[in-house]
ZAMARGU-4260 file (C-alpha; in steps of 0.2 Angstrom, whole numbers, plus 5000, padded with zeros to 4 digits):
<rodrens>
0) 5117/4956/5032 | 5100/4951/5042 | 5098/4934/5050 | 5080/4926/5056 | 5087/4925/5077
5) 5067/4921/5082 | 5047/4915/5076 | 5032/4920/5089 | 5017/4917/5086 | 5001/4910/5097
10) 4997/4903/5087 | 5008/4885/5088 | 5004/4876/5074 | 5007/4893/5064 | 5020/4894/5076
15) 5028/4877/5072 | 5026/4875/5053 | 5036/4894/5050 | 5048/4891/5064 | 5055/4873/5052
20) 5051/4882/5034 | 5060/4894/5043 | 5073/4885/5051 | 5072/4893/5066 | 5072/4885/5084
25) 5071/4898/5094 | 5049/4897/5095 | 5037/4910/5109 | 5023/4909/5109 | 5024/4927/5119
30) 5030/4945/5114 | 5037/4951/5128 | 5049/4934/5132 | 5055/4937/5116 | 5062/4951/5116
35) 5072/4949/5135 | 5078/4933/5127 | 5083/4938/5109 | 5087/4956/5110 | 5085/4957/5092
40) 5091/4971/5081 | 5072/4972/5068 | 5056/4968/5074 | 5043/4960/5057 | 5028/4964/5064
45) 5015/4957/5050 | 5000/4954/5059 | 4984/4959/5058 | 4983/4978/5055 | 4971/4977/5073
50) 4988/4970/5080 | 4999/4983/5071 | 5001/4997/5083 | 5001/4988/5099 | 5011/4978/5095
55) 5023/4991/5086 | 5023/5001/5099 | 5028/4988/5109 | 5043/4985/5101 | 5046/5002/5098
60) 5047/5003/5119 | 5057/4989/5122 | 5072/4998/5110 | 5070/4989/5091 | 5066/4993/5072
65) 5050/4987/5065 | 5046/4982/5050 | 5028/4983/5050 | 5016/4975/5037 | 5006/4991/5030
70) 4995/4997/5030 | 5004/5003/5049 | 4987/5007/5060 | 4970/5009/5061 | 4967/5029/5060
75) 4981/5040/5061 | 4979/5044/5079 | 4988/5026/5082 | 4997/5033/5067 | 5005/5048/5074
80) 5007/5040/5091 | 5018/5027/5081 | 5031/5043/5073 | 5033/5050/5088 | 5039/5040/5098
85) 5052/5031/5087 | 5059/5049/5086 | 5059/5047/5106 | 5068/5033/5102 | 5077/5036/5092
90) 5074/5019/5082 | 5065/5013/5067 | 5049/5013/5057 | 5048/5003/5040 | 5030/4998/5034
95) 5030/4985/5020 | 5032/4997/5004 | 5043/4984/4995 | 5035/4987/4980 | 5041/5004/4981
100) 5057/5001/4980 | 5059/4987/4971 | 5061/4982/4953 | 5047/4990/4943 | 5046/5006/4952
105) 5063/5007/4950 | 5065/5007/4932 | 5049/5018/4931 | 5056/5033/4938 | 5072/5027/4930
110) 5063/5035/4912 | 5058/5049/4918 | 5071/5057/4928 | 5080/5052/4912 | 5062/5062/4902
115) 5058/5048/4892 | 5041/5052/4891 | 5044/5071/4893 | 5038/5082/4913 | 5022/5072/4922
120) 5008/5078/4922 | 4999/5064/4928 | 4997/5049/4935 | 4981/5033/4935 | 4979/5016/4948
125) 4971/5005/4948 | 4965/4991/4962 | 4965/4973/4960 | 4947/4973/4960 | 4941/4968/4978
130) 4926/4978/4986 | 4931/4997/4988 | 4938/4999/5003 | 4943/4987/5009 | 4953/4986/4993
135) 4958/5003/4998 | 4963/4998/5014 | 4972/4981/5007 | 4979/4987/4989 | 4980/5005/4991
140) 4990/5006/5001 | 5005/5000/4986 | 4996/5012/4975 | 4997/5028/4982 | 5014/5024/4988
145) 5019/5022/4970 | 5009/5039/4965 | 5020/5050/4981 | 5036/5040/4974 | 5031/5052/4956
150) 5023/5065/4962 | 5022/5070/4978 | 5014/5074/4995 | 4995/5075/4993 | 4989/5091/4995
155) 4969/5091/4994 | 4959/5075/4986 | 4940/5070/4983 | 4933/5054/4980 | 4916/5049/4975
160) 4910/5033/4987 | 4897/5024/4982 | 4892/5007/4988 | 4875/4997/4979 | 4877/5012/4965
165) 4875/5024/4978 | 4885/5039/4991 | 4886/5027/5005 | 4877/5032/5020 | 4882/5023/5040
170) 4872/5009/5039 | 4888/5006/5027 | 4902/5006/5034 | 4908/4989/5044 | 4924/4984/5053
175) 4935/4968/5047 | 4950/4963/5051 | 4958/4975/5042 | 4951/4990/5048 | 4935/4996/5046
180) 4928/5004/5029 | 4915/5007/5018 | 4913/5011/4999 | 4914/4995/4985 | 4917/5009/4973
185) 4929/5019/4976 | 4936/5034/4962 | 4946/5047/4969 | 4955/5064/4962 | 4972/5069/4973
190) 4981/5083/4970 | 5000/5086/4975 | 5010/5100/4978 | 5022/5097/4964 | 5007/5102/4951
195) 5004/5082/4944 | 4989/5077/4946 | 4981/5059/4950 | 4966/5048/4952 | 4964/5033/4960
200) 4954/5017/4955 | 4945/5003/4971 | 4933/4997/4965 | 4925/4981/4965 | 4926/4966/4947
205) 4917/4950/4950 | 4934/4944/4949 | 4948/4950/4959 | 4966/4953/4945 | 4981/4943/4957
210) 4994/4957/4945 | 4991/4967/4958 | 4991/4987/4956 | 4987/4996/4937 | 5000/5011/4936
215) 5000/5023/4920 | 5008/5039/4921 | 5004/5053/4910 | 5018/5065/4903 | 5020/5079/4892
220) 5029/5065/4877 | 5023/5050/4882 | 5019/5036/4891 | 5023/5022/4904 | 5010/5006/4912
225) 5013/4995/4922 | 5009/4982/4935 | 5015/4966/4944 | 5023/4960/4928 | 5033/4973/4922
230) 5035/4991/4913 | 5031/4996/4900 | 5038/5015/4890 | 5027/5024/4873 | 5035/5041/4867
235) 5034/5051/4852 | 5015/5058/4855 | 5015/5065/4838 | 5017/5048/4828 | 5008/5038/4838
240) 4993/5051/4840 | 4983/5032/4849 | 4997/5033/4863 | 4984/5036/4876 | 4969/5026/4872
245) 4980/5011/4879 | 4985/5000/4871 | 4985/4981/4875 | 4984/4988/4897 | 4975/4971/4899
250) 4982/4962/4887 | 5000/4960/4895 | 5005/4943/4892 | 5026/4937/4898 | 5035/4952/4894
255) 5028/4961/4879 | 5013/4967/4872 | 5006/4961/4854 | 5011/4960/4841 | 4997/4975/4836
260) 5006/4985/4845 | 5022/4985/4845 | 5025/5002/4847 | 5027/5001/4866 | 5045/4997/4873
265) 5046/4987/4889 | 5059/4996/4904 | 5072/4985/4909 | 5074/4978/4926 | 5084/4985/4938
270) 5089/4973/4948 | 5099/4976/4962 | 5118/4974/4956 | 5119/4959/4972 | 5106/4950/4970
275) 5107/4931/4965 | 5094/4930/4950 | 5097/4911/4955 | 5088/4909/4972 | 5072/4910/4979
280) 5073/4926/4985 | 5059/4941/4974 | 5072/4957/4968 | 5061/4969/4977 | 5060/4965/4991
285) 5080/4959/4992 | 5082/4980/4986 | 5069/4982/5002 | 5080/4972/5015 | 5094/4980/5008
290) 5089/5000/5006 | 5082/4996/5027 | 5100/4989/5034 | 5108/5003/5025 | 5099/5015/5032
295) 5100/5008/5051 | 5121/5007/5047 | 5120/5025/5039 | 5108/5029/5053 | 5095/5036/5040
300) 5079/5030/5035 | 5073/5020/5024 | 5064/5028/5011 | 5045/5015/5015 | 5047/5024/5032
305) 5035/5029/5046 | 5029/5047/5037 | 5023/5041/5019 | 5016/5030/5028 | 5007/5041/5037
310) 5005/5052/5024 | 4998/5037/5018 | 4985/5037/5032 | 4979/5051/5029 | 4975/5048/5013
315) 4965/5032/5016 | 4955/5041/5027 | 4954/5057/5020 | 4946/5048/5003 | 4932/5039/5017
320) 4931/5054/5025 | 4932/5064/5007 | 4918/5046/5003 | 4903/5055/5021 | 4904/5069/5021
325) 4903/5073/5003 | 4916/5086/4999 | 4932/5091/4997 | 4944/5085/5010 | 4962/5094/5013
330) 4978/5090/5018 | 4987/5085/5034 | 4968/5083/5044 | 4966/5089/5059 | 4956/5081/5068
335) 4967/5063/5067 | 4952/5052/5071 | 4942/5038/5060 | 4930/5051/5047 | 4921/5031/5045
340) 4922/5031/5067 | 4918/5051/5069 | 4903/5050/5054 | 4891/5036/5065 | 4892/5043/5081
345) 4886/5061/5074 | 4875/5047/5067 | 4871/5038/5082 | 4876/5023/5071 | 4883/5005/5077
350) 4897/4999/5064 | 4896/4982/5068 | 4914/4970/5072 | 4916/4955/5061 | 4927/4941/5063
355) 4922/4932/5047 | 4937/4933/5033 | 4935/4941/5015 | 4927/4932/5008 | 4914/4927/5020
360) 4910/4942/5023 | 4909/4948/5006 | 4893/4937/5005 | 4884/4942/5022 | 4885/4963/5013
365) 4878/4954/4994 | 4866/4951/5006 | 4863/4963/5018 | 4863/4972/5002 | 4848/4960/4997
370) 4858/4950/4981
</rodrens>
């Protein structure tokens, strides 16, 4: 249902490499020219975060729908402007939370809806092991989209945000291309409107786990755990009293737990009926595109819409605010600026901005901390 009709990049080498891969001849180094000549239905914005806001605003004002990479914006002020612009123009925002509509999420939600683990009461989610603040902005958006999908809106939170084993100080704030951040180790406790509670963990580990988010869902009668490899369920907690010990949680090999954890059952992925498993497409990305196109057909909002993205941003900014001011934060916030930048201004602290990539910045951060 979709066709790539043009590509645009200020880096000509990257532009032509992508154009060759996609077999697209319409190649531009200027976004305005591309928009005016091609008049596309959807514009994908997979740039670094600091370009998301100006490019998204430009496309919405031109008159096209957007698919923007996560996180949608640098702060809530920008997110609010985009959401209002979409409402004003009638065009759609979708933020690329492909996992939120993907195969594993659908399998997990199907099991919950069927009562397979009783009533859901608690969710735990952990990131890949990046530096905490960076992981929150990078992978945390996916974790939060899952938590919201299962538990509904978050109403309040309290976070422990530590650097070098102590609460963050204004000098710990930095601005990378991903955004303004702080905190090497982040633990956030969340309350949802449904009465469900949750914990979001983004803490730095010696090695990054490339299998993505790790999620555990606790019900009154069972438990589900899942990551990018798939999802597993255990129920009948009275027959298996050890199920809260997460046996095999980090020993998933291929498609099953080790033999001493045979009580765990793998949930089959929910694959779209039109998906071709022999193609090189990703099954969750197929769901994402299919749902977006259907939303455009029916003049409705996709699941991964701007409202979801704004709420995710509210939670992330709330975590930084809670860590900075050492307090519980109620959502939605009245102040929509970036709380770390506000904190720095209040303490007369200059936030260093870096052009370093994440790996080089991490090395510089360790030197700053005297390691």
